[in-house]
C-alpha positions as a printed Julia matrix, in Angstrom:
306×3 Matrix{Float64}:
  75.44  114.41  16.44
  78.18  116.9   15.59
  81.8   115.69  15.56
  84.0   116.45  18.54
  85.95  119.69  18.24
  89.67  118.92  18.7
  91.36  120.14  21.85
  95.04  120.69  22.55
  96.12  117.7   24.64
  95.1   114.11  25.36
  96.51  112.05  28.23
  97.92  108.73  26.99
  99.65  106.28  29.32
 100.68  109.0   31.74
 101.8   111.64  29.23
 100.02  114.58  27.63
 100.29  114.35  23.85
  98.99  116.52  21.02
  95.52  115.71  19.67
  96.93  114.67  16.28
  99.37  112.24  17.89
  96.82  110.39  20.03
  96.7   107.26  17.86
  96.63  103.48  18.31
  97.72  100.63  16.04
  95.12   99.07  13.72
  95.95   95.66  15.22
  95.14   96.81  18.72
  93.01   94.19  20.47
  90.3    96.76  21.22
  89.67   97.37  17.51
  88.96   93.71  16.81
  87.29   92.51  20.01
  85.83   95.52  21.82
  88.14   95.21  24.83
  87.75   98.7   26.28
  86.42  100.0   29.57
  85.44  103.61  29.94
  83.68  106.32  31.89
  81.69  109.41  31.01
  82.25  112.25  33.48
  81.33  115.92  33.43
  83.25  118.95  34.61
  80.94  121.89  35.31
  81.55  125.62  35.42
  79.82  126.17  38.75
  79.38  129.53  40.45
  82.02  128.4   42.93
  84.53  127.34  40.29
  85.26  124.59  37.79
  84.43  121.19  39.31
  84.22  117.53  38.29
  81.08  115.67  39.37
  81.69  112.53  41.45
  85.16  111.89  40.09
  86.14  109.31  42.72
  83.01  107.26  42.11
  83.62  107.22  38.38
  87.22  106.13  38.78
  86.18  103.39  41.21
  83.63  102.09  38.7
  86.26  102.08  35.97
  88.57   99.92  38.09
  85.68   97.61  38.98
  84.83   97.21  35.3
  88.35   96.1   34.41
  88.53   93.8   37.44
  85.52   91.85  36.19
  87.5    91.18  33.0
  90.68   90.15  34.85
  92.43   93.28  33.61
  94.74   95.43  35.73
  95.1    99.12  34.97
  98.81  100.04  35.04
  98.16  103.2   37.05
  96.95  103.7   40.6
  93.58  105.32  41.18
  95.39  108.38  42.5
  97.49  108.63  39.34
  94.47  108.2   37.11
  92.48  110.79  39.04
  95.34  113.26  38.78
  95.52  112.51  35.06
  91.9   113.65  34.68
  92.59  116.93  36.46
  95.82  117.5   34.53
  94.06  116.95  31.2
  91.32  119.45  32.06
  93.91  122.04  33.08
  96.05  121.42  29.98
  93.13  122.22  27.69
  91.83  125.24  29.6
  88.16  124.41  29.12
  85.68  126.09  31.51
  83.45  123.0   31.29
  83.82  119.69  29.51
  82.84  116.07  29.1
  85.57  113.67  30.22
  86.2   110.27  28.66
  88.74  108.09  30.54
  89.25  104.85  28.63
  91.31  101.72  29.25
  91.87   99.34  26.35
  93.87   96.37  25.15
  96.54   97.53  22.74
  98.77   96.03  20.05
 100.04   92.5   20.77
  98.5    89.15  19.95
  95.64   88.94  17.46
  93.67   86.12  19.08
  90.58   86.47  21.22
  92.58   85.8   24.39
  94.23   89.06  25.4
  97.13   88.03  27.64
  99.72   89.09  25.05
  98.26   92.59  24.65
  99.29   95.59  26.75
  96.76   97.5   28.81
  96.76  101.13  27.66
  94.91  104.1   29.09
  93.84  107.49  27.81
  91.88  110.51  29.02
  90.1   112.79  26.57
  88.19  115.99  27.36
  85.92  117.9   25.0
  82.83  120.08  25.05
  79.59  118.19  24.57
  76.13  119.69  25.02
  72.78  118.15  25.91
  72.84  114.52  24.79
  69.15  114.19  23.89
  68.77  117.67  22.42
  69.11  121.28  23.51
  65.53  121.51  24.84
  65.28  117.98  26.26
  65.68  118.96  29.91
  62.81  121.43  29.61
  60.39  119.78  27.18
  61.18  116.11  27.69
  61.65  113.42  25.06
  59.57  110.87  23.16
  60.86  107.31  23.49
  59.95  103.77  22.51
  60.33  100.31  23.97
  63.02   98.63  21.9
  62.68   95.29  20.16
  66.28   94.64  21.26
  66.62   93.17  24.76
  69.45   93.74  27.2
  71.86   90.9   27.87
  70.62   87.74  29.5
  72.13   86.82  32.89
  75.49   85.08  32.67
  76.18   86.28  29.12
  77.74   89.76  29.43
  78.48   91.49  32.75
  76.27   94.57  32.72
  77.85   95.92  35.92
  80.94   96.65  33.8
  80.97   99.72  31.56
  82.72   98.01  28.66
  82.87   99.08  25.04
  81.56   95.76  23.69
  78.26   96.23  25.56
  77.52   99.33  23.52
  76.96   97.37  20.33
  73.68   96.42  22.02
  73.12  100.08  22.88
  73.72  101.09  19.26
  70.98   98.74  18.07
  68.55  100.19  20.62
  69.46  103.78  19.75
  69.41  103.31  15.96
  66.03  101.58  16.03
  64.56  104.42  18.08
  66.09  107.07  15.83
  64.87  105.67  12.51
  61.36  105.4   13.94
  61.24  109.02  15.04
  62.07  108.7   18.74
  64.87  110.3   20.75
  65.73  107.14  22.66
  64.79  103.54  23.28
  64.06  101.64  26.49
  65.36   98.08  26.59
  63.67   95.2   28.35
  65.38   92.23  29.93
  65.2    88.8   28.3
  62.38   88.1   30.78
  60.44   91.11  29.47
  60.96   93.49  32.38
  62.16   97.09  32.11
  65.93   97.51  32.15
  67.27  100.92  31.0
  67.82  103.19  28.01
  70.63  102.7   25.52
  72.88  104.84  27.71
  70.74  106.0   30.61
  69.15  104.7   33.77
  65.41  105.09  34.23
  63.12  106.24  37.05
  59.34  105.96  37.27
  57.04  107.94  39.57
  53.75  106.46  40.76
  51.64  107.84  43.6
  54.51  109.94  44.86
  57.0   107.05  45.06
  60.1   106.72  42.89
  60.81  103.33  41.35
  63.83  102.15  39.38
  64.8    98.72  38.01
  67.01   96.38  40.0
  70.69   96.21  39.12
  70.11   92.52  38.41
  67.83   93.53  35.53
  70.86   94.19  33.31
  71.3    97.71  34.63
  74.56   99.66  34.77
  75.18  100.96  38.32
  74.91  104.6   37.29
  76.63  107.36  39.23
  73.78  109.79  38.54
  71.33  107.03  39.45
  73.0   106.74  42.88
  72.93  110.53  43.21
  69.16  110.6   42.64
  68.73  108.16  45.53
  70.52  110.61  47.82
  68.79  113.73  46.52
  65.4   112.06  46.91
  66.27  111.08  50.45
  67.23  114.7   51.2
  63.66  115.83  50.54
  61.83  112.82  51.96
  60.99  111.07  48.71
  60.75  107.29  48.88
  62.79  105.31  46.33
  62.35  101.61  45.64
  64.32   99.26  43.41
  61.94   96.68  42.0
  60.97   94.64  38.96
  59.1    96.93  36.57
  56.79   95.6   33.88
  56.46   97.28  30.47
  52.89   98.43  31.04
  53.94  100.26  34.21
  55.75  102.71  31.94
  52.51  103.66  30.18
  50.53  104.34  33.35
  53.3   106.07  35.3
  52.65  109.56  36.63
  56.16  110.59  35.6
  59.18  109.04  33.87
  62.7   110.33  33.48
  66.16  109.28  32.35
  69.29  109.96  34.37
  72.95  109.75  33.43
  76.12  111.76  33.03
  75.23  112.72  29.46
  71.47  113.11  29.98
  71.58  114.48  33.57
  67.84  114.44  34.53
  65.74  114.3   31.36
  61.93  113.99  31.47
  60.16  111.44  29.24
  56.91  112.8   27.82
  55.74  109.72  25.92
  56.49  106.01  25.46
  55.37  104.29  22.25
  53.24  107.38  21.49
  51.42  107.02  24.81
  51.55  110.26  26.78
  53.08  110.09  30.24
  51.15  112.1   32.82
  50.37  115.53  31.36
  53.02  115.18  28.68
  55.42  117.51  30.47
  57.93  117.11  33.28
  56.06  116.29  36.48
  56.62  117.94  39.88
  58.91  115.25  41.27
  61.05  115.22  38.12
  61.28  119.01  38.28
  62.22  118.92  41.97
  65.02  116.44  41.36
  66.21  118.46  38.37
  66.38  121.54  40.59
  68.31  119.73  43.32
  70.76  118.31  40.78
  71.17  121.67  39.07
  71.85  123.38  42.4
  74.91  121.16  42.76
  76.29  121.32  39.22
  75.53  124.99  38.49
  75.61  126.71  41.86
  78.2   124.44  43.48
  76.02  123.84  46.55
  77.43  120.44  47.45
  76.59  119.05  50.86
  77.41  115.5   49.69
  81.01  116.32  48.71
  80.39  115.26  45.11
  82.45  117.99  43.48
  86.2   117.93  42.91
  87.3   121.46  42.13
  89.95  121.83  39.46
């Protein structure tokens, strides 16, 4: 993956600073213990103007993530939301990926973090299709990972926290070195969870299925959006326990997420899914999603125009 192209300004603790000055101390708690909470958000150049997709929902999830870890963000949600918009404007990008991040800074060096300040930053940059330029059209080949998601009562998977992504790195690296675009993780009980950084949907006999949140699944914003888009066109969606073999015999499979949007899966463990191309339900949901983010047709009030 190509390095991020520097932009002009980054928001740090309420102030816009130059890219080169956006630094933290090497003894910051986050460097040693993974104490960061973040979001991935996209701003689209729609036909009706530049707009951020589901900004309020992303900010709410960020605050929920820190709450789980007994951490208070030193800015109100309104201030943080305005910070996102200010950072986009300051950099003049027509479209961008947005990375708000809250982290424990320089203070004590022990595991306990009460002596460390809570810092916050917002970075924007241009980032293309996460799983490849042609992934939305042609789909991707994936594998079931040998690395499981976290067991219950070990790490809170409802929180989008930096430390969790060490597990995601193992899943992603294993898939990559074996010639796949992505990996699908199972739970410690052997049921389907999610990708390294994406939620998963399965289509069987015209019904959409997705794993339960209790199966170590991040409560994805795009995942929630698919529920609503499916409902708009009369598609039934069920959250349920999904076994590994259900992936192989599914009519359709697709990933969803801020980075991946709606990406078809054409094979799992070299077993072709359906006809090996995006199925009709996947295509329909792609079209509905694209109508919002490209055309700006937003009956759900998901877009915040910049």
